[in-house]
CHARMM internal coordinates of N, CA and C (Angstrom, degrees):
IC EDIT
DIST 1 N 1 CA 1.4392
DIST 1 CA 1 C 1.5293
ANGL 1 N 1 CA 1 C 110.60
DIST 1 C 2 N 1.3103
ANGL 1 CA 1 C 2 N 116.79
DIHE 1 N 1 CA 1 C 2 N -38.22
DIST 2 N 2 CA 1.4600
ANGL 1 C 2 N 2 CA 120.53
DIHE 1 CA 1 C 2 N 2 CA 179.60
DIST 2 CA 2 C 1.5229
ANGL 2 N 2 CA 2 C 111.17
DIHE 1 C 2 N 2 CA 2 C -65.57
DIST 2 C 3 N 1.3327
ANGL 2 CA 2 C 3 N 116.63
DIHE 2 N 2 CA 2 C 3 N -39.16
DIST 3 N 3 CA 1.4669
ANGL 2 C 3 N 3 CA 120.21
DIHE 2 CA 2 C 3 N 3 CA 178.86
DIST 3 CA 3 C 1.5225
ANGL 3 N 3 CA 3 C 110.37
DIHE 2 C 3 N 3 CA 3 C -61.83
DIST 3 C 4 N 1.3150
ANGL 3 CA 3 C 4 N 116.99
DIHE 3 N 3 CA 3 C 4 N -42.90
DIST 4 N 4 CA 1.4648
ANGL 3 C 4 N 4 CA 121.25
DIHE 3 CA 3 C 4 N 4 CA 179.45
DIST 4 CA 4 C 1.5238
ANGL 4 N 4 CA 4 C 110.91
DIHE 3 C 4 N 4 CA 4 C -66.07
DIST 4 C 5 N 1.3164
ANGL 4 CA 4 C 5 N 116.76
DIHE 4 N 4 CA 4 C 5 N -41.55
DIST 5 N 5 CA 1.4689
ANGL 4 C 5 N 5 CA 121.04
DIHE 4 CA 4 C 5 N 5 CA 179.28
DIST 5 CA 5 C 1.5260
ANGL 5 N 5 CA 5 C 110.89
DIHE 4 C 5 N 5 CA 5 C -62.11
DIST 5 C 6 N 1.3099
ANGL 5 CA 5 C 6 N 116.37
DIHE 5 N 5 CA 5 C 6 N -47.25
DIST 6 N 6 CA 1.4683
ANGL 5 C 6 N 6 CA 120.21
DIHE 5 CA 5 C 6 N 6 CA 178.81
DIST 6 CA 6 C 1.5198
ANGL 6 N 6 CA 6 C 110.16
DIHE 5 C 6 N 6 CA 6 C -65.21
DIST 6 C 7 N 1.3288
ANGL 6 CA 6 C 7 N 116.51
DIHE 6 N 6 CA 6 C 7 N -39.19
DIST 7 N 7 CA 1.4589
ANGL 6 C 7 N 7 CA 119.87
DIHE 6 CA 6 C 7 N 7 CA -179.91
DIST 7 CA 7 C 1.5113
ANGL 7 N 7 CA 7 C 112.68
DIHE 6 C 7 N 7 CA 7 C -63.15
DIST 7 C 8 N 1.3211
ANGL 7 CA 7 C 8 N 116.13
DIHE 7 N 7 CA 7 C 8 N -47.25
DIST 8 N 8 CA 1.4670
ANGL 7 C 8 N 8 CA 119.06
DIHE 7 CA 7 C 8 N 8 CA -177.13
DIST 8 CA 8 C 1.5218
ANGL 8 N 8 CA 8 C 111.57
DIHE 7 C 8 N 8 CA 8 C -70.43
DIST 8 C 9 N 1.3244
ANGL 8 CA 8 C 9 N 117.66
DIHE 8 N 8 CA 8 C 9 N -49.39
DIST 9 N 9 CA 1.4563
ANGL 8 C 9 N 9 CA 119.69
DIHE 8 CA 8 C 9 N 9 CA -174.38
DIST 9 CA 9 C 1.5196
ANGL 9 N 9 CA 9 C 113.53
DIHE 8 C 9 N 9 CA 9 C -84.46
DIST 9 C 10 N 1.3107
ANGL 9 CA 9 C 10 N 117.54
DIHE 9 N 9 CA 9 C 10 N -26.16
DIST 10 N 10 CA 1.4617
ANGL 9 C 10 N 10 CA 119.95
DIHE 9 CA 9 C 10 N 10 CA -179.65
DIST 10 CA 10 C 1.5105
ANGL 10 N 10 CA 10 C 112.47
DIHE 9 C 10 N 10 CA 10 C -93.64
DIST 10 C 11 N 1.3044
ANGL 10 CA 10 C 11 N 115.87
DIHE 10 N 10 CA 10 C 11 N -62.56
DIST 11 N 11 CA 1.4599
ANGL 10 C 11 N 11 CA 121.32
DIHE 10 CA 10 C 11 N 11 CA -173.72
DIST 11 CA 11 C 1.5241
ANGL 11 N 11 CA 11 C 111.74
DIHE 10 C 11 N 11 CA 11 C -74.66
DIST 11 C 12 N 1.3164
ANGL 11 CA 11 C 12 N 116.78
DIHE 11 N 11 CA 11 C 12 N -53.56
DIST 12 N 12 CA 1.4583
ANGL 11 C 12 N 12 CA 119.68
DIHE 11 CA 11 C 12 N 12 CA -173.05
DIST 12 CA 12 C 1.5307
ANGL 12 N 12 CA 12 C 112.33
DIHE 11 C 12 N 12 CA 12 C -66.89
DIST 12 C 13 N 1.3121
ANGL 12 CA 12 C 13 N 117.81
DIHE 12 N 12 CA 12 C 13 N -45.17
DIST 13 N 13 CA 1.4602
ANGL 12 C 13 N 13 CA 120.25
DIHE 12 CA 12 C 13 N 13 CA -178.33
DIST 13 CA 13 C 1.5261
ANGL 13 N 13 CA 13 C 111.49
DIHE 12 C 13 N 13 CA 13 C -63.53
DIST 13 C 14 N 1.3119
ANGL 13 CA 13 C 14 N 116.35
DIHE 13 N 13 CA 13 C 14 N -44.55
DIST 14 N 14 CA 1.4729
ANGL 13 C 14 N 14 CA 120.06
DIHE 13 CA 13 C 14 N 14 CA 179.74
DIST 14 CA 14 C 1.5204
ANGL 14 N 14 CA 14 C 110.95
DIHE 13 C 14 N 14 CA 14 C -67.08
DIST 14 C 15 N 1.3319
ANGL 14 CA 14 C 15 N 117.07
DIHE 14 N 14 CA 14 C 15 N -43.93
DIST 15 N 15 CA 1.4595
ANGL 14 C 15 N 15 CA 118.61
DIHE 14 CA 14 C 15 N 15 CA -178.03
DIST 15 CA 15 C 1.5327
ANGL 15 N 15 CA 15 C 112.11
DIHE 14 C 15 N 15 CA 15 C -70.92
DIST 15 C 16 N 1.3294
ANGL 15 CA 15 C 16 N 118.36
DIHE 15 N 15 CA 15 C 16 N -31.38
DIST 16 N 16 CA 1.4702
ANGL 15 C 16 N 16 CA 119.53
DIHE 15 CA 15 C 16 N 16 CA 173.60
DIST 16 CA 16 C 1.5219
ANGL 16 N 16 CA 16 C 109.98
DIHE 15 C 16 N 16 CA 16 C -63.81
DIST 16 C 17 N 1.3119
ANGL 16 CA 16 C 17 N 116.52
DIHE 16 N 16 CA 16 C 17 N -42.62
DIST 17 N 17 CA 1.4634
ANGL 16 C 17 N 17 CA 119.85
DIHE 16 CA 16 C 17 N 17 CA 179.03
DIST 17 CA 17 C 1.5317
ANGL 17 N 17 CA 17 C 111.07
DIHE 16 C 17 N 17 CA 17 C -62.99
DIST 17 C 18 N 1.3258
ANGL 17 CA 17 C 18 N 115.89
DIHE 17 N 17 CA 17 C 18 N -47.34
DIST 18 N 18 CA 1.4646
ANGL 17 C 18 N 18 CA 119.71
DIHE 17 CA 17 C 18 N 18 CA -177.19
DIST 18 CA 18 C 1.5246
ANGL 18 N 18 CA 18 C 111.47
DIHE 17 C 18 N 18 CA 18 C -68.59
DIST 18 C 19 N 1.3286
ANGL 18 CA 18 C 19 N 116.56
DIHE 18 N 18 CA 18 C 19 N -52.30
DIST 19 N 19 CA 1.4693
ANGL 18 C 19 N 19 CA 119.27
DIHE 18 CA 18 C 19 N 19 CA -175.96
DIST 19 CA 19 C 1.5249
ANGL 19 N 19 CA 19 C 112.78
DIHE 18 C 19 N 19 CA 19 C -73.39
DIST 19 C 20 N 1.3133
ANGL 19 CA 19 C 20 N 116.85
DIHE 19 N 19 CA 19 C 20 N -42.55
DIST 20 N 20 CA 1.4615
ANGL 19 C 20 N 20 CA 119.65
DIHE 19 CA 19 C 20 N 20 CA -175.47
DIST 20 CA 20 C 1.5037
ANGL 20 N 20 CA 20 C 114.43
DIHE 19 C 20 N 20 CA 20 C -78.57
DIST 20 C 21 N 1.3239
ANGL 20 CA 20 C 21 N 116.68
DIHE 20 N 20 CA 20 C 21 N -40.40
DIST 21 N 21 CA 1.4658
ANGL 20 C 21 N 21 CA 119.78
DIHE 20 CA 20 C 21 N 21 CA -174.08
DIST 21 CA 21 C 1.5283
ANGL 21 N 21 CA 21 C 113.61
DIHE 20 C 21 N 21 CA 21 C -102.89
DIST 21 C 22 N 1.3274
ANGL 21 CA 21 C 22 N 116.86
DIHE 21 N 21 CA 21 C 22 N -53.95
DIST 22 N 22 CA 1.4700
ANGL 21 C 22 N 22 CA 119.13
DIHE 21 CA 21 C 22 N 22 CA -175.07
DIST 22 CA 22 C 1.5282
ANGL 22 N 22 CA 22 C 112.53
DIHE 21 C 22 N 22 CA 22 C -68.57
DIST 22 C 23 N 1.3322
ANGL 22 CA 22 C 23 N 116.40
DIHE 22 N 22 CA 22 C 23 N -42.62
DIST 23 N 23 CA 1.4670
ANGL 22 C 23 N 23 CA 119.71
DIHE 22 CA 22 C 23 N 23 CA 179.47
DIST 23 CA 23 C 1.5235
ANGL 23 N 23 CA 23 C 112.45
DIHE 22 C 23 N 23 CA 23 C -88.52
DIST 23 C 24 N 1.3242
ANGL 23 CA 23 C 24 N 116.46
DIHE 23 N 23 CA 23 C 24 N -1.33
DIST 24 N 24 CA 1.4621
ANGL 23 C 24 N 24 CA 123.77
DIHE 23 CA 23 C 24 N 24 CA 176.44
DIST 24 CA 24 C 1.5323
ANGL 24 N 24 CA 24 C 113.23
DIHE 23 C 24 N 24 CA 24 C 55.83
DIST 24 C 25 N 1.3344
ANGL 24 CA 24 C 25 N 115.33
DIHE 24 N 24 CA 24 C 25 N 42.16
DIST 25 N 25 CA 1.4529
ANGL 24 C 25 N 25 CA 119.23
DIHE 24 CA 24 C 25 N 25 CA 176.40
DIST 25 CA 25 C 1.5214
ANGL 25 N 25 CA 25 C 111.64
DIHE 24 C 25 N 25 CA 25 C -88.25
DIST 25 C 26 N 1.3190
ANGL 25 CA 25 C 26 N 116.32
DIHE 25 N 25 CA 25 C 26 N -12.68
DIST 26 N 26 CA 1.4548
ANGL 25 C 26 N 26 CA 120.58
DIHE 25 CA 25 C 26 N 26 CA 176.07
DIST 26 CA 26 C 1.5227
ANGL 26 N 26 CA 26 C 112.67
DIHE 25 C 26 N 26 CA 26 C 68.10
DIST 26 C 27 N 1.3385
ANGL 26 CA 26 C 27 N 114.61
DIHE 26 N 26 CA 26 C 27 N -142.48
DIST 27 N 27 CA 1.4585
ANGL 26 C 27 N 27 CA 120.46
DIHE 26 CA 26 C 27 N 27 CA -177.17
DIST 27 CA 27 C 1.5283
ANGL 27 N 27 CA 27 C 113.08
DIHE 26 C 27 N 27 CA 27 C -62.34
DIST 27 C 28 N 1.3349
ANGL 27 CA 27 C 28 N 120.58
DIHE 27 N 27 CA 27 C 28 N -39.10
DIST 28 N 28 CA 1.4685
ANGL 27 C 28 N 28 CA 118.49
DIHE 27 CA 27 C 28 N 28 CA 175.30
DIST 28 CA 28 C 1.5329
ANGL 28 N 28 CA 28 C 112.57
DIHE 27 C 28 N 28 CA 28 C -60.99
DIST 28 C 29 N 1.3175
ANGL 28 CA 28 C 29 N 117.64
DIHE 28 N 28 CA 28 C 29 N -33.44
DIST 29 N 29 CA 1.4572
ANGL 28 C 29 N 29 CA 120.82
DIHE 28 CA 28 C 29 N 29 CA 176.32
DIST 29 CA 29 C 1.5196
ANGL 29 N 29 CA 29 C 112.15
DIHE 28 C 29 N 29 CA 29 C -66.97
DIST 29 C 30 N 1.3294
ANGL 29 CA 29 C 30 N 116.05
DIHE 29 N 29 CA 29 C 30 N -37.00
DIST 30 N 30 CA 1.4652
ANGL 29 C 30 N 30 CA 120.41
DIHE 29 CA 29 C 30 N 30 CA 177.24
DIST 30 CA 30 C 1.5199
ANGL 30 N 30 CA 30 C 109.83
DIHE 29 C 30 N 30 CA 30 C -65.24
DIST 30 C 31 N 1.3290
ANGL 30 CA 30 C 31 N 117.33
DIHE 30 N 30 CA 30 C 31 N -44.99
DIST 31 N 31 CA 1.4640
ANGL 30 C 31 N 31 CA 120.73
DIHE 30 CA 30 C 31 N 31 CA 178.79
DIST 31 CA 31 C 1.5263
ANGL 31 N 31 CA 31 C 111.29
DIHE 30 C 31 N 31 CA 31 C -64.30
DIST 31 C 32 N 1.3105
ANGL 31 CA 31 C 32 N 116.67
DIHE 31 N 31 CA 31 C 32 N -37.34
DIST 32 N 32 CA 1.4575
ANGL 31 C 32 N 32 CA 120.26
DIHE 31 CA 31 C 32 N 32 CA 177.02
DIST 32 CA 32 C 1.5295
ANGL 32 N 32 CA 32 C 110.56
DIHE 31 C 32 N 32 CA 32 C -64.59
DIST 32 C 33 N 1.3199
ANGL 32 CA 32 C 33 N 117.21
DIHE 32 N 32 CA 32 C 33 N -38.95
DIST 33 N 33 CA 1.4613
ANGL 32 C 33 N 33 CA 121.49
DIHE 32 CA 32 C 33 N 33 CA 177.64
DIST 33 CA 33 C 1.5239
ANGL 33 N 33 CA 33 C 110.80
DIHE 32 C 33 N 33 CA 33 C -63.88
DIST 33 C 34 N 1.3227
ANGL 33 CA 33 C 34 N 117.34
DIHE 33 N 33 CA 33 C 34 N -41.11
DIST 34 N 34 CA 1.4636
ANGL 33 C 34 N 34 CA 121.01
DIHE 33 CA 33 C 34 N 34 CA 177.66
DIST 34 CA 34 C 1.5222
ANGL 34 N 34 CA 34 C 110.17
DIHE 33 C 34 N 34 CA 34 C -65.18
DIST 34 C 35 N 1.3105
ANGL 34 CA 34 C 35 N 117.36
DIHE 34 N 34 CA 34 C 35 N -41.34
DIST 35 N 35 CA 1.4572
ANGL 34 C 35 N 35 CA 121.63
DIHE 34 CA 34 C 35 N 35 CA 177.60
DIST 35 CA 35 C 1.5302
ANGL 35 N 35 CA 35 C 111.05
DIHE 34 C 35 N 35 CA 35 C -61.83
DIST 35 C 36 N 1.3276
ANGL 35 CA 35 C 36 N 116.64
DIHE 35 N 35 CA 35 C 36 N -44.99
DIST 36 N 36 CA 1.4689
ANGL 35 C 36 N 36 CA 120.33
DIHE 35 CA 35 C 36 N 36 CA 178.58
DIST 36 CA 36 C 1.5218
ANGL 36 N 36 CA 36 C 111.55
DIHE 35 C 36 N 36 CA 36 C -62.53
DIST 36 C 37 N 1.3194
ANGL 36 CA 36 C 37 N 116.77
DIHE 36 N 36 CA 36 C 37 N -40.52
DIST 37 N 37 CA 1.4625
ANGL 36 C 37 N 37 CA 120.65
DIHE 36 CA 36 C 37 N 37 CA 178.50
DIST 37 CA 37 C 1.5229
ANGL 37 N 37 CA 37 C 111.17
DIHE 36 C 37 N 37 CA 37 C -63.94
DIST 37 C 38 N 1.3206
ANGL 37 CA 37 C 38 N 117.22
DIHE 37 N 37 CA 37 C 38 N -45.34
DIST 38 N 38 CA 1.4687
ANGL 37 C 38 N 38 CA 120.64
DIHE 37 CA 37 C 38 N 38 CA 179.54
DIST 38 CA 38 C 1.5239
ANGL 38 N 38 CA 38 C 111.26
DIHE 37 C 38 N 38 CA 38 C -62.98
DIST 38 C 39 N 1.3272
ANGL 38 CA 38 C 39 N 116.91
DIHE 38 N 38 CA 38 C 39 N -41.92
DIST 39 N 39 CA 1.4608
ANGL 38 C 39 N 39 CA 120.11
DIHE 38 CA 38 C 39 N 39 CA 179.17
DIST 39 CA 39 C 1.5233
ANGL 39 N 39 CA 39 C 111.64
DIHE 38 C 39 N 39 CA 39 C -64.98
DIST 39 C 40 N 1.3217
ANGL 39 CA 39 C 40 N 116.66
DIHE 39 N 39 CA 39 C 40 N -43.00
DIST 40 N 40 CA 1.4563
ANGL 39 C 40 N 40 CA 120.25
DIHE 39 CA 39 C 40 N 40 CA -179.98
DIST 40 CA 40 C 1.5236
ANGL 40 N 40 CA 40 C 111.32
DIHE 39 C 40 N 40 CA 40 C -65.70
DIST 40 C 41 N 1.3251
ANGL 40 CA 40 C 41 N 117.26
DIHE 40 N 40 CA 40 C 41 N -41.93
DIST 41 N 41 CA 1.4699
ANGL 40 C 41 N 41 CA 120.41
DIHE 40 CA 40 C 41 N 41 CA 177.55
DIST 41 CA 41 C 1.5241
ANGL 41 N 41 CA 41 C 110.89
DIHE 40 C 41 N 41 CA 41 C -64.35
DIST 41 C 42 N 1.3251
ANGL 41 CA 41 C 42 N 117.51
DIHE 41 N 41 CA 41 C 42 N -39.96
DIST 42 N 42 CA 1.4647
ANGL 41 C 42 N 42 CA 120.58
DIHE 41 CA 41 C 42 N 42 CA 178.54
DIST 42 CA 42 C 1.5197
ANGL 42 N 42 CA 42 C 110.91
DIHE 41 C 42 N 42 CA 42 C -63.50
DIST 42 C 43 N 1.3253
ANGL 42 CA 42 C 43 N 117.27
DIHE 42 N 42 CA 42 C 43 N -40.69
DIST 43 N 43 CA 1.4658
ANGL 42 C 43 N 43 CA 120.53
DIHE 42 CA 42 C 43 N 43 CA 177.43
DIST 43 CA 43 C 1.5186
ANGL 43 N 43 CA 43 C 111.91
DIHE 42 C 43 N 43 CA 43 C -64.26
DIST 43 C 44 N 1.3289
ANGL 43 CA 43 C 44 N 116.79
DIHE 43 N 43 CA 43 C 44 N -45.00
DIST 44 N 44 CA 1.4602
ANGL 43 C 44 N 44 CA 120.03
DIHE 43 CA 43 C 44 N 44 CA -179.15
DIST 44 CA 44 C 1.5272
ANGL 44 N 44 CA 44 C 111.74
DIHE 43 C 44 N 44 CA 44 C -66.81
DIST 44 C 45 N 1.3237
ANGL 44 CA 44 C 45 N 117.45
DIHE 44 N 44 CA 44 C 45 N -41.84
DIST 45 N 45 CA 1.4628
ANGL 44 C 45 N 45 CA 120.39
DIHE 44 CA 44 C 45 N 45 CA 179.02
DIST 45 CA 45 C 1.5255
ANGL 45 N 45 CA 45 C 111.08
DIHE 44 C 45 N 45 CA 45 C -69.11
DIST 45 C 46 N 1.3316
ANGL 45 CA 45 C 46 N 117.10
DIHE 45 N 45 CA 45 C 46 N -37.09
DIST 46 N 46 CA 1.4582
ANGL 45 C 46 N 46 CA 120.51
DIHE 45 CA 45 C 46 N 46 CA 175.95
DIST 46 CA 46 C 1.5168
ANGL 46 N 46 CA 46 C 111.87
DIHE 45 C 46 N 46 CA 46 C -64.63
DIST 46 C 47 N 1.3168
ANGL 46 CA 46 C 47 N 116.55
DIHE 46 N 46 CA 46 C 47 N -40.87
DIST 47 N 47 CA 1.4662
ANGL 46 C 47 N 47 CA 121.33
DIHE 46 CA 46 C 47 N 47 CA 177.16
DIST 47 CA 47 C 1.5265
ANGL 47 N 47 CA 47 C 110.20
DIHE 46 C 47 N 47 CA 47 C -62.79
DIST 47 C 48 N 1.3173
ANGL 47 CA 47 C 48 N 115.97
DIHE 47 N 47 CA 47 C 48 N -42.32
DIST 48 N 48 CA 1.4685
ANGL 47 C 48 N 48 CA 119.90
DIHE 47 CA 47 C 48 N 48 CA 179.61
DIST 48 CA 48 C 1.5299
ANGL 48 N 48 CA 48 C 110.65
DIHE 47 C 48 N 48 CA 48 C -65.64
DIST 48 C 49 N 1.3202
ANGL 48 CA 48 C 49 N 116.61
DIHE 48 N 48 CA 48 C 49 N -40.18
DIST 49 N 49 CA 1.4607
ANGL 48 C 49 N 49 CA 120.37
DIHE 48 CA 48 C 49 N 49 CA 179.12
DIST 49 CA 49 C 1.5360
ANGL 49 N 49 CA 49 C 110.39
DIHE 48 C 49 N 49 CA 49 C -65.26
DIST 49 C 50 N 1.3206
ANGL 49 CA 49 C 50 N 116.60
DIHE 49 N 49 CA 49 C 50 N -45.37
DIST 50 N 50 CA 1.4672
ANGL 49 C 50 N 50 CA 120.31
DIHE 49 CA 49 C 50 N 50 CA -179.04
DIST 50 CA 50 C 1.5258
ANGL 50 N 50 CA 50 C 112.07
DIHE 49 C 50 N 50 CA 50 C -67.79
DIST 50 C 51 N 1.3119
ANGL 50 CA 50 C 51 N 117.87
DIHE 50 N 50 CA 50 C 51 N -26.92
DIST 51 N 51 CA 1.4660
ANGL 50 C 51 N 51 CA 120.77
DIHE 50 CA 50 C 51 N 51 CA 177.89
DIST 51 CA 51 C 1.5171
ANGL 51 N 51 CA 51 C 110.83
DIHE 50 C 51 N 51 CA 51 C -70.09
DIST 51 C 52 N 1.3233
ANGL 51 CA 51 C 52 N 117.76
DIHE 51 N 51 CA 51 C 52 N -18.83
DIST 52 N 52 CA 1.4553
ANGL 51 C 52 N 52 CA 121.94
DIHE 51 CA 51 C 52 N 52 CA 175.78
DIST 52 CA 52 C 1.5053
ANGL 52 N 52 CA 52 C 114.89
DIHE 51 C 52 N 52 CA 52 C 81.79
DIST 52 C 53 N 1.3072
ANGL 52 CA 52 C 53 N 118.92
DIHE 52 N 52 CA 52 C 53 N 9.63
DIST 53 N 53 CA 1.4657
ANGL 52 C 53 N 53 CA 120.82
DIHE 52 CA 52 C 53 N 53 CA -179.19
DIST 53 CA 53 C 1.5204
ANGL 53 N 53 CA 53 C 111.83
DIHE 52 C 53 N 53 CA 53 C -61.98
DIST 53 C 54 N 1.2988
ANGL 53 CA 53 C 54 N 116.53
DIHE 53 N 53 CA 53 C 54 N -40.58
DIST 54 N 54 CA 1.4662
ANGL 53 C 54 N 54 CA 120.65
DIHE 53 CA 53 C 54 N 54 CA -177.59
DIST 54 CA 54 C 1.5275
ANGL 54 N 54 CA 54 C 110.20
DIHE 53 C 54 N 54 CA 54 C -66.15
DIST 54 C 55 N 1.3032
ANGL 54 CA 54 C 55 N 116.14
DIHE 54 N 54 CA 54 C 55 N -43.17
DIST 55 N 55 CA 1.4574
ANGL 54 C 55 N 55 CA 120.10
DIHE 54 CA 54 C 55 N 55 CA -178.71
DIST 55 CA 55 C 1.5332
ANGL 55 N 55 CA 55 C 109.84
DIHE 54 C 55 N 55 CA 55 C -65.93
DIST 55 C 56 N 1.3263
ANGL 55 CA 55 C 56 N 117.52
DIHE 55 N 55 CA 55 C 56 N -42.55
DIST 56 N 56 CA 1.4565
ANGL 55 C 56 N 56 CA 120.85
DIHE 55 CA 55 C 56 N 56 CA 179.16
DIST 56 CA 56 C 1.5084
ANGL 56 N 56 CA 56 C 111.50
DIHE 55 C 56 N 56 CA 56 C -62.47
DIST 56 C 57 N 1.3235
ANGL 56 CA 56 C 57 N 117.24
DIHE 56 N 56 CA 56 C 57 N -40.25
DIST 57 N 57 CA 1.4571
ANGL 56 C 57 N 57 CA 120.85
DIHE 56 CA 56 C 57 N 57 CA -179.42
DIST 57 CA 57 C 1.5246
ANGL 57 N 57 CA 57 C 110.86
DIHE 56 C 57 N 57 CA 57 C -64.77
DIST 57 C 58 N 1.3218
ANGL 57 CA 57 C 58 N 116.84
DIHE 57 N 57 CA 57 C 58 N -38.08
DIST 58 N 58 CA 1.4663
ANGL 57 C 58 N 58 CA 119.73
DIHE 57 CA 57 C 58 N 58 CA 179.10
DIST 58 CA 58 C 1.5131
ANGL 58 N 58 CA 58 C 111.03
DIHE 57 C 58 N 58 CA 58 C -70.74
DIST 58 C 59 N 1.3225
ANGL 58 CA 58 C 59 N 117.20
DIHE 58 N 58 CA 58 C 59 N -40.66
DIST 59 N 59 CA 1.4539
ANGL 58 C 59 N 59 CA 120.82
DIHE 58 CA 58 C 59 N 59 CA -178.48
DIST 59 CA 59 C 1.5389
ANGL 59 N 59 CA 59 C 112.20
DIHE 58 C 59 N 59 CA 59 C -69.36
DIST 59 C 60 N 1.3293
ANGL 59 CA 59 C 60 N 116.37
DIHE 59 N 59 CA 59 C 60 N -32.39
DIST 60 N 60 CA 1.4578
ANGL 59 C 60 N 60 CA 120.72
DIHE 59 CA 59 C 60 N 60 CA -177.62
DIST 60 CA 60 C 1.5289
ANGL 60 N 60 CA 60 C 112.87
DIHE 59 C 60 N 60 CA 60 C -89.80
DIST 60 C 61 N 1.3170
ANGL 60 CA 60 C 61 N 118.32
DIHE 60 N 60 CA 60 C 61 N -2.39
DIST 61 N 61 CA 1.4624
ANGL 60 C 61 N 61 CA 121.53
DIHE 60 CA 60 C 61 N 61 CA -179.27
DIST 61 CA 61 C 1.5267
ANGL 61 N 61 CA 61 C 109.04
DIHE 60 C 61 N 61 CA 61 C -66.61
DIST 61 C 62 N 1.3253
ANGL 61 CA 61 C 62 N 115.67
DIHE 61 N 61 CA 61 C 62 N 141.32
DIST 62 N 62 CA 1.4738
ANGL 61 C 62 N 62 CA 117.98
DIHE 61 CA 61 C 62 N 62 CA 179.31
DIST 62 CA 62 C 1.5265
ANGL 62 N 62 CA 62 C 110.41
DIHE 61 C 62 N 62 CA 62 C -66.53
DIST 62 C 63 N 1.3146
ANGL 62 CA 62 C 63 N 114.97
DIHE 62 N 62 CA 62 C 63 N 141.06
DIST 63 N 63 CA 1.4631
ANGL 62 C 63 N 63 CA 119.40
DIHE 62 CA 62 C 63 N 63 CA 179.25
DIST 63 CA 63 C 1.5145
ANGL 63 N 63 CA 63 C 110.18
DIHE 62 C 63 N 63 CA 63 C -80.90
DIST 63 C 64 N 1.3010
ANGL 63 CA 63 C 64 N 116.50
DIHE 63 N 63 CA 63 C 64 N 154.65
DIST 64 N 64 CA 1.4695
ANGL 63 C 64 N 64 CA 121.21
DIHE 63 CA 63 C 64 N 64 CA -177.10
DIST 64 CA 64 C 1.4859
ANGL 64 N 64 CA 64 C 110.92
DIHE 63 C 64 N 64 CA 64 C -91.48
END
COOR INIT
IC SEED 1 N 1 CA 1 C
IC BUILD
């Protein structure tokens, strides 16, 4: 959830502003910003999954 939050509010918002408005790419710049955000989030989530943190947290959780 944190990766998605940082991606949407940090990466996507800034890159939409830069690509869409400052560089005057318009709607294609906005779509490019969304693509970059999705790719970056996928890389970060994939890295987290491969690191095994999620699996360890589930295995070490106290049983009910």
